[in-house]
C-alpha positions as CSV (number, residue, x, y, z in Angstrom):
1,X,63.6,140.6,199.7
2,X,62.6,137.6,197.6
3,X,60.9,138.2,194.2
4,X,57.7,136.5,193.7
5,X,57.1,133.2,192.5
6,X,56.1,132.3,188.9
7,X,52.8,130.2,187.9
8,X,55.6,127.7,186.5
9,X,57.3,127.9,189.8
10,X,54.2,127.1,191.3
11,X,53.3,124.0,189.6
12,X,56.5,122.8,190.4
13,X,56.5,123.1,193.8
14,X,52.7,121.7,193.7
15,X,53.9,118.5,191.6
16,X,57.8,118.5,194.5
17,X,55.2,117.7,197.3
18,X,52.9,115.6,195.8
19,X,55.8,113.3,194.6
20,X,57.0,113.5,198.1
21,X,53.9,112.7,199.2
22,X,53.7,109.8,197.1
23,X,57.2,108.8,198.2
24,X,56.4,109.3,202.4
25,X,53.2,107.4,201.3
26,X,54.5,104.5,199.6
27,X,57.1,103.6,202.7
28,X,54.6,104.4,205.8
29,X,52.2,101.5,204.4
30,X,53.6,98.7,202.2
31,X,52.4,95.7,204.0
32,X,49.0,97.6,204.0
33,X,48.9,98.7,200.4
34,X,49.4,95.5,199.1
35,X,47.5,93.4,201.3
36,X,44.3,96.6,200.4
37,X,45.2,96.0,196.4
38,X,44.7,92.1,197.2
39,X,41.5,92.3,198.8
40,X,40.1,94.2,196.2
41,X,41.5,92.0,193.6
42,X,39.8,89.2,195.2
43,X,36.4,91.0,195.6
44,X,36.4,92.2,191.9
45,X,37.4,88.0,191.5
46,X,34.0,86.3,193.5
47,X,31.9,89.9,192.1
48,X,32.9,88.4,188.3
49,X,32.8,84.7,189.3
50,X,28.8,86.0,190.5
51,X,28.6,88.2,187.5
52,X,29.4,85.7,184.7
53,X,29.0,82.2,185.9
54,X,26.8,79.9,184.0
55,X,28.2,76.0,183.3
56,X,29.8,76.9,179.7
57,X,31.4,80.3,180.9
58,X,34.6,80.1,178.4
59,X,35.6,82.9,176.2
60,X,35.7,82.5,172.0
61,X,39.1,83.8,172.1
62,X,40.3,80.6,175.3
63,X,38.4,77.9,173.2
64,X,40.5,79.0,170.0
65,X,43.9,79.2,171.6
66,X,43.3,75.8,173.5
67,X,42.3,74.4,170.0
68,X,45.0,75.6,167.8
69,X,48.0,75.7,170.2
70,X,47.4,72.3,171.5
71,X,49.3,69.7,171.0
72,X,46.9,67.0,169.8
73,X,43.6,66.3,169.9
74,X,41.0,62.6,169.4
75,X,41.8,60.5,166.5
76,X,38.4,61.0,164.1
77,X,36.5,57.6,164.4
78,X,37.3,55.5,161.1
79,X,34.1,54.6,161.4
80,X,32.9,58.0,159.9
81,X,32.6,58.4,156.0
82,X,32.2,61.8,154.3
83,X,30.7,61.2,150.7
84,X,31.6,64.5,148.7
85,X,29.9,65.8,146.8
86,X,33.2,68.5,145.2
87,X,34.6,70.1,142.2
88,X,35.3,66.4,140.9
89,X,32.1,64.9,141.1
90,X,30.3,67.3,139.3
91,X,32.8,67.4,136.4
92,X,32.7,64.0,136.2
93,X,28.8,63.9,136.4
94,X,28.2,67.2,134.2
95,X,28.0,64.9,130.5
96,X,25.8,62.2,131.7
97,X,23.5,63.9,134.5
98,X,23.7,67.5,133.9
99,X,24.6,70.5,135.8
100,X,24.2,70.9,139.7
101,X,21.0,70.0,140.5
102,X,21.4,66.7,140.1
103,X,17.9,65.0,139.0
104,X,17.8,63.1,142.3
105,X,17.8,59.8,141.0
106,X,21.2,60.3,141.3
107,X,20.9,60.5,145.1
108,X,18.7,58.3,145.3
109,X,20.9,55.8,143.9
110,X,23.7,56.6,146.0
111,X,21.5,56.3,149.3
112,X,19.9,52.4,148.5
113,X,23.4,51.3,147.2
114,X,25.0,52.3,150.8
115,X,21.7,51.0,152.8
116,X,22.0,48.2,150.8
117,X,26.0,48.1,151.7
118,X,25.3,47.7,155.3
119,X,25.9,51.7,156.1
120,X,24.9,51.4,159.7
121,X,23.4,55.6,159.3
122,X,23.2,58.1,156.1
123,X,23.1,62.0,157.1
124,X,22.1,63.0,153.7
125,X,23.0,67.2,154.3
126,X,21.2,68.0,151.3
127,X,17.6,69.7,151.1
128,X,15.2,68.6,148.9
129,X,12.5,71.4,149.9
130,X,10.5,71.9,146.9
131,X,9.3,68.7,144.4
132,X,11.2,68.6,141.1
133,X,8.5,69.5,139.0
134,X,10.4,68.4,136.1
135,X,11.7,65.1,137.4
136,X,8.6,63.3,138.7
137,X,9.7,60.0,138.4
138,X,13.0,61.2,140.3
139,X,11.1,61.9,142.9
140,X,9.0,58.9,142.7
141,X,12.3,57.0,143.1
142,X,13.9,59.1,146.0
143,X,10.1,58.6,148.5
144,X,10.8,55.0,147.6
145,X,14.2,54.7,148.8
146,X,13.7,56.4,152.0
147,X,10.6,54.4,152.6
148,X,12.8,51.7,152.4
149,X,16.0,53.2,153.5
150,X,15.5,53.4,157.3
151,X,18.5,54.3,158.4
152,X,18.7,57.5,156.1
153,X,18.2,60.8,157.9
154,X,17.4,64.4,156.0
155,X,17.4,67.8,157.0
156,X,15.0,70.2,158.9
157,X,16.0,73.7,158.9
158,X,14.4,75.9,161.6
159,X,13.8,79.2,160.2
160,X,13.4,82.5,161.9
161,X,10.1,82.4,164.9
162,X,8.9,85.9,163.0
163,X,7.6,83.5,160.4
164,X,6.1,81.7,162.3
165,X,2.3,82.7,161.3
166,X,2.9,82.2,157.8
167,X,3.7,78.8,158.2
168,X,0.9,75.8,157.3
169,X,2.6,73.1,159.3
170,X,3.5,72.0,163.0
171,X,6.3,70.4,165.1
172,X,3.8,67.5,165.6
173,X,3.9,66.8,162.0
174,X,6.8,64.8,162.2
175,X,8.7,61.7,165.1
176,X,10.8,62.4,167.4
177,X,9.3,65.3,168.8
178,X,9.6,66.0,173.2
179,X,6.3,67.9,173.5
180,X,6.3,70.3,176.3
181,X,3.2,72.2,175.8
182,X,0.6,70.2,173.7
183,X,-1.2,73.5,173.0
184,X,1.7,75.5,171.6
185,X,3.0,72.5,169.9
186,X,0.3,72.3,168.1
187,X,0.9,75.7,166.1
188,X,2.6,76.6,162.8
189,X,5.8,76.5,163.0
190,X,8.6,78.1,159.8
191,X,10.6,75.3,158.8
192,X,11.8,74.0,156.0
193,X,11.1,70.2,155.8
194,X,11.9,68.0,152.9
195,X,9.1,67.5,149.7
196,X,9.5,63.6,150.9
197,X,7.1,62.3,153.7
198,X,8.4,58.4,153.5
199,X,11.3,60.3,155.8
200,X,9.5,61.8,157.9
201,X,9.9,60.2,161.0
202,X,14.3,60.5,160.1
203,X,14.7,64.2,160.6
204,X,17.2,66.2,162.2
205,X,17.6,69.9,162.3
206,X,20.5,71.2,161.0
207,X,21.2,74.5,162.3
208,X,23.8,75.6,163.3
209,X,24.9,77.9,166.3
210,X,27.2,80.5,164.9
211,X,28.7,82.6,166.4
212,X,29.0,87.1,166.5
213,X,32.1,86.2,164.6
214,X,31.0,83.8,162.1
215,X,32.7,80.8,163.7
216,X,30.9,77.8,164.5
217,X,32.5,76.1,168.5
218,X,29.6,74.0,169.1
219,X,26.6,72.3,168.7
220,X,23.1,72.0,169.2
221,X,22.2,68.5,170.1
222,X,18.2,69.6,170.5
223,X,16.5,72.3,169.0
224,X,14.9,73.2,172.2
225,X,11.9,75.8,172.2
226,X,9.7,77.0,175.4
227,X,6.7,74.1,173.1
228,X,9.5,70.8,172.4
229,X,13.0,69.5,171.7
230,X,13.8,68.1,168.5
231,X,16.9,65.7,167.9
232,X,19.8,67.4,165.6
233,X,20.4,65.7,163.0
234,X,23.6,64.9,163.8
235,X,21.7,63.0,167.3
236,X,19.2,61.4,164.3
237,X,22.2,59.8,162.6
238,X,22.9,58.0,165.7
239,X,19.8,57.2,166.6
240,X,18.9,55.5,163.6
241,X,21.9,53.7,163.4
242,X,21.5,51.9,166.9
243,X,23.9,54.4,169.2
244,X,22.2,56.3,171.9
245,X,24.5,58.7,173.2
246,X,23.3,59.4,177.0
247,X,22.4,63.4,176.5
248,X,19.5,65.3,177.8
249,X,17.8,68.4,175.4
250,X,18.5,70.4,178.6
251,X,22.0,69.2,179.1
252,X,23.6,71.8,176.7
253,X,22.2,75.5,177.3
254,X,24.8,77.3,175.9
255,X,26.1,74.3,173.2
256,X,28.4,71.9,173.2
257,X,31.5,72.6,172.8
258,X,33.4,70.6,169.8
259,X,36.3,68.7,170.3
260,X,37.9,69.3,166.8
261,X,39.8,66.5,165.2
262,X,42.9,69.0,164.0
263,X,45.9,67.1,165.1
264,X,45.7,63.3,164.4
265,X,44.5,63.2,160.6
266,X,40.7,64.1,159.0
267,X,38.0,62.2,158.7
268,X,37.8,59.5,155.8
269,X,36.1,61.5,152.6
270,X,35.7,59.7,149.4
271,X,34.4,62.0,146.4
272,X,30.9,60.5,145.4
273,X,31.5,59.9,142.1
274,X,34.4,57.1,143.7
275,X,31.0,56.2,145.8
276,X,28.8,55.4,143.0
277,X,31.2,53.7,140.8
278,X,31.6,51.4,143.9
279,X,28.4,51.2,144.1
280,X,27.5,50.3,140.5
281,X,31.1,47.9,140.5
282,X,29.1,44.7,141.9
283,X,32.2,44.4,143.4
284,X,32.2,42.4,147.0
285,X,35.2,44.8,148.0
286,X,34.4,47.9,146.7
287,X,30.9,47.5,148.2
288,X,32.3,46.3,152.0
289,X,34.6,49.4,152.9
290,X,31.1,51.3,153.4
291,X,29.6,48.1,155.7
292,X,29.0,49.5,159.5
293,X,30.2,52.9,158.5
294,X,28.4,56.0,159.4
295,X,28.0,58.0,156.2
296,X,27.4,61.6,155.9
297,X,26.7,63.2,152.3
298,X,27.6,66.8,152.1
299,X,28.4,69.1,149.6
300,X,32.2,70.7,148.8
301,X,32.0,72.2,145.9
302,X,32.2,76.3,145.4
303,X,28.7,77.4,145.1
304,X,26.7,74.4,146.4
305,X,28.4,73.8,149.9
306,X,28.9,76.2,152.8
307,X,32.1,76.6,154.5
308,X,33.1,78.6,158.2
309,X,34.7,79.6,160.4
310,X,35.6,77.4,163.9
311,X,38.1,76.8,166.3
312,X,40.7,75.2,164.4
313,X,40.3,76.4,161.8
314,X,39.6,79.5,158.9
315,X,37.2,77.6,156.9
316,X,35.7,73.9,157.6
317,X,32.7,72.5,155.6
318,X,29.5,72.3,157.6
319,X,29.7,68.5,156.3
320,X,32.2,68.2,158.4
321,X,30.9,70.0,161.3
322,X,28.1,67.4,161.4
323,X,31.1,64.4,162.0
324,X,32.6,66.0,164.2
325,X,29.8,66.5,166.5
326,X,28.3,63.2,165.9
327,X,31.7,61.8,166.9
328,X,31.6,63.8,170.5
329,X,28.0,62.5,171.0
330,X,29.2,58.7,170.1
331,X,32.1,59.4,172.4
332,X,31.4,61.7,175.0
333,X,34.5,63.2,173.6
334,X,33.1,67.3,173.6
335,X,35.2,69.8,175.2
336,X,34.0,70.1,179.0
337,X,34.8,73.6,180.8
338,X,36.0,73.0,184.5
339,X,33.8,74.7,186.7
340,X,33.8,78.5,187.4
341,X,34.4,78.1,190.6
342,X,37.9,76.5,190.0
343,X,39.4,79.8,187.7
344,X,37.8,81.7,190.7
345,X,40.5,79.6,192.4
346,X,43.0,79.4,190.7
347,X,42.8,83.3,190.2
348,X,42.9,84.2,194.1
349,X,45.2,81.9,194.5
350,X,47.8,83.9,192.4
351,X,47.2,87.2,193.5
352,X,47.5,85.8,196.9
353,X,50.7,84.5,196.1
354,X,52.0,87.6,194.0
355,X,51.0,90.1,197.0
356,X,53.1,88.0,198.7
357,X,56.1,87.9,197.4
358,X,55.9,92.0,197.3
359,X,54.8,92.1,200.8
360,X,57.6,89.8,202.0
361,X,59.9,91.6,199.7
362,X,61.4,89.1,197.7
363,X,64.0,90.1,195.2
364,X,62.7,91.8,191.8
365,X,64.1,88.7,189.9
366,X,62.2,86.4,192.6
367,X,58.5,88.4,191.7
368,X,59.3,88.7,188.0
369,X,60.2,85.2,188.0
370,X,57.0,84.0,190.1
371,X,55.0,85.7,187.7
372,X,56.0,84.1,184.5
373,X,56.0,81.3,186.2
374,X,52.6,82.0,187.1
375,X,51.6,82.7,183.9
376,X,53.6,80.1,182.2
377,X,52.2,77.1,184.0
378,X,48.5,78.2,183.4
379,X,48.8,78.3,179.6
380,X,50.6,74.8,180.1
381,X,48.0,73.4,181.7
382,X,45.4,74.8,179.5
383,X,47.4,73.5,176.2
384,X,48.1,69.7,178.1
385,X,44.1,69.3,179.4
386,X,43.1,70.4,175.7
387,X,46.1,68.3,174.3
388,X,45.3,65.5,176.3
389,X,42.0,65.4,177.9
390,X,38.4,66.6,177.4
391,X,38.4,69.7,179.7
392,X,39.0,73.0,178.4
393,X,40.5,75.5,181.0
394,X,40.0,79.6,180.4
395,X,42.7,81.5,182.5
396,X,41.9,84.1,180.4
397,X,40.5,85.7,183.4
398,X,43.1,84.8,185.6
399,X,45.7,86.2,184.0
400,X,43.9,89.3,183.2
401,X,43.5,89.7,187.1
402,X,47.3,88.4,187.4
403,X,48.9,90.9,185.4
404,X,47.0,94.0,186.5
405,X,47.6,92.9,190.7
406,X,51.1,92.6,189.4
407,X,51.3,95.7,187.1
408,X,50.0,98.3,190.1
409,X,52.1,96.2,192.7
410,X,54.8,97.2,190.6
411,X,54.5,100.2,190.2
412,X,53.9,100.8,193.4
413,X,57.3,99.0,194.6
414,X,58.8,100.8,192.3
415,X,58.1,104.5,194.1
416,X,58.9,102.9,197.7
417,X,62.2,101.4,196.7
418,X,63.1,104.7,194.9
419,X,61.9,106.4,198.1
420,X,64.1,103.9,200.7
421,X,67.2,104.7,198.0
422,X,66.7,108.5,198.8
423,X,65.8,109.2,195.3
424,X,65.1,113.2,194.8
425,X,61.7,112.3,193.0
426,X,60.3,110.9,195.8
427,X,62.8,111.6,199.3
428,X,63.7,115.0,200.5
429,X,65.8,113.0,203.1
430,X,69.5,115.1,202.8
431,X,67.6,118.0,203.1
432,X,65.5,117.9,206.2
433,X,68.7,116.3,207.8
434,X,71.6,118.5,205.7
435,X,74.5,119.5,208.2
436,X,73.3,116.2,210.6
437,X,74.8,114.2,212.2
438,X,74.2,110.5,210.5
439,X,74.5,107.1,211.6
440,X,76.0,104.6,208.6
441,X,75.7,100.3,208.7
442,X,77.3,98.6,206.3
443,X,75.2,95.2,205.8
444,X,76.3,92.0,204.5
445,X,73.5,89.4,203.6
446,X,72.0,87.3,201.3
447,X,69.9,88.3,199.2
448,X,66.2,88.9,200.7
449,X,67.6,89.0,204.2
450,X,68.2,93.0,204.5
451,X,65.4,94.7,203.6
452,X,63.8,93.3,206.8
453,X,66.1,94.1,208.9
454,X,65.3,97.3,206.9
455,X,62.1,97.3,208.2
456,X,62.5,96.6,211.9
457,X,64.9,100.0,211.6
458,X,62.6,102.1,210.0
459,X,59.8,101.2,213.0
460,X,62.3,101.7,215.5
461,X,63.9,104.9,214.0
462,X,61.2,106.3,211.9
463,X,60.5,105.9,207.7
464,X,61.9,109.6,207.5
465,X,65.1,108.4,209.3
466,X,66.6,105.4,207.4
467,X,67.9,105.4,203.7
468,X,68.6,102.0,201.7
469,X,71.3,102.1,199.7
470,X,71.7,98.3,197.4
471,X,72.7,99.4,194.2
472,X,76.0,101.1,194.7
473,X,78.0,98.2,193.7
474,X,76.4,96.8,190.4
475,X,77.6,93.4,188.9
476,X,80.1,93.1,185.8
477,X,83.3,94.6,187.5
478,X,86.2,93.6,188.9
479,X,84.8,94.8,192.2
480,X,81.7,92.5,191.8
481,X,82.7,88.8,193.6
482,X,84.2,91.0,197.2
483,X,81.0,93.3,197.3
484,X,78.0,90.6,196.5
485,X,76.3,91.3,199.6
486,X,77.1,94.8,200.4
487,X,74.7,97.4,201.1
488,X,73.9,100.0,203.3
489,X,72.0,101.8,205.3
490,X,72.4,105.1,206.5
491,X,70.2,106.1,210.1
492,X,69.4,110.0,210.9
493,X,67.9,110.1,214.7
494,X,66.7,112.3,216.0
495,X,68.1,114.2,218.7
496,X,66.4,111.4,221.1
497,X,67.7,108.5,220.0
498,X,71.3,109.5,219.3
499,X,72.5,108.2,222.8
500,X,70.9,104.3,221.9
501,X,70.9,104.3,218.5
502,X,74.5,102.7,217.9
503,X,73.7,100.1,220.0
504,X,69.6,99.7,219.2
505,X,70.8,99.3,215.2
506,X,73.9,96.4,216.2
507,X,70.8,95.4,218.2
508,X,68.6,94.7,215.5
509,X,71.2,93.4,213.2
510,X,72.2,90.8,215.2
511,X,68.3,89.5,215.4
512,X,68.1,90.3,212.0
513,X,71.2,87.9,211.3
514,X,73.2,89.7,209.3
515,X,77.0,90.6,209.5
516,X,77.2,94.5,209.9
517,X,79.9,97.8,210.7
518,X,78.2,100.6,212.2
519,X,80.4,104.2,211.9
520,X,79.1,107.7,213.1
521,X,79.3,110.3,211.2
522,X,79.9,114.0,212.8
523,X,77.7,116.6,212.2
524,X,78.5,118.7,209.0
525,X,81.4,121.3,209.6
526,X,80.7,123.2,206.6
527,X,77.7,126.0,205.7
528,X,74.1,124.0,207.1
529,X,71.8,123.7,204.3
530,X,74.6,121.9,201.8
531,X,73.3,119.1,200.1
532,X,76.3,118.2,198.6
533,X,78.3,118.6,201.4
534,X,76.0,115.7,202.9
535,X,76.3,113.6,200.0
536,X,80.6,114.3,199.8
537,X,80.9,113.2,203.3
538,X,78.1,110.3,203.4
539,X,79.9,108.7,200.2
540,X,83.1,109.0,202.0
541,X,82.2,106.8,204.9
542,X,79.9,104.2,202.7
543,X,83.8,103.8,200.8
544,X,85.2,103.1,204.2
545,X,82.6,101.0,205.8
546,X,83.0,98.9,202.3
547,X,87.1,98.9,202.5
548,X,86.6,96.9,205.8
549,X,83.9,94.9,204.7
550,X,85.4,93.8,201.9
């Protein structure tokens, strides 16, 4: 009389049945699983393409990786010069001009000198929003310089549109706007404009596009709104210098991806105090260095300048960002993401390639090598394109899909292989055929060929009647060379198949072009249902066949 099973026994029995079911399922339909999984991933890739497609659909992390890991970058335009109001300038001018902000005559004198020196354009990245009541003569001097220096561009700052109702100026007040809705454009807009009307025909928006993490990766050549489109300060500086980039207001709805000059030097930079000294010197040689230059005047001194993270560096001053935007627009070197359908195609090809390697049972080492090659290749293409072209390849989604498919397929392949080898966790081969006669086949073949033969044997005799022993002789021992390529198949033919089993197995081996030896393992002479006896007689038979084939 058997004792009733405990709850623990019942749970163990359920787990055992489940793992055996998983093993049998893995062996019965491997091709269908890999094909079905590939079809599911291909559908997901296509759905992702439809759901996220945008002209500049590149993830911020992909931009940062490509820019920071690249081997080269465009060289900075030698015609661009940053005039920096740095700590040294503040300290040098403090005795005579006082602390910042300096009287505006200081800026006016430098602007006049640069204009007279023949600068192509002068972008002033400083805000003069209110009159200086205490120094009206200085303001008058700056107004006069601006009126006679047509290559000087000043900033216009767009405030939050919720403040439009309290503004008293419309965009039509400033020259250069492309009006899209005349009635709407006549309404007030909240902006910070310079207090110098002489420059109202040479203004540009200085707003930067800042991502959610506080970094600047893109630049808007135009401030585009429903009522108007207005040039940015970098674009306006190019225009007043005679450069007309082929850029329309709607060309970059998500912003122009900046191509940072982070591998081949920085933009030329001179301290403001040095520039002022050059211009005051009257020395033609010292003044000539500013002729034909695109000059940007900005501040990097602590408390005056503004620093932001970019794809190239944790901190970059605003003036360098504007210089990069000018350079990119002038030479069309901005980063151009490849079309999303290309990355979608790459993702699909990678899934098909990985699926094929599992379907055709390529060896694990080859599958791992193929996967590593795909991932390395995608990264290499990304870095190469970012280094030596202006194209940006975002393979993050491709890599994610490939890694996900590979991980799922690897788990399934491991279950399949363990079930095929008769692992007790996923196979009850020994218990199911305990005491029965077996047909043993010794095989010698090149790597990768035997699994195809095993598949044919499974179709002939059934997956529950075939085991494959391919790991009996491992590497790193004295028998490694003579046992190379040696594996074994154990067949438990049904009663109806026993008569023809030997002949059919040899025919399948011949069609597979594999050298094979056949040995019949007699039924157990001991007590039926003793797995230890079954394992012992199979092991003796395998060693006997191996000795004949070595």
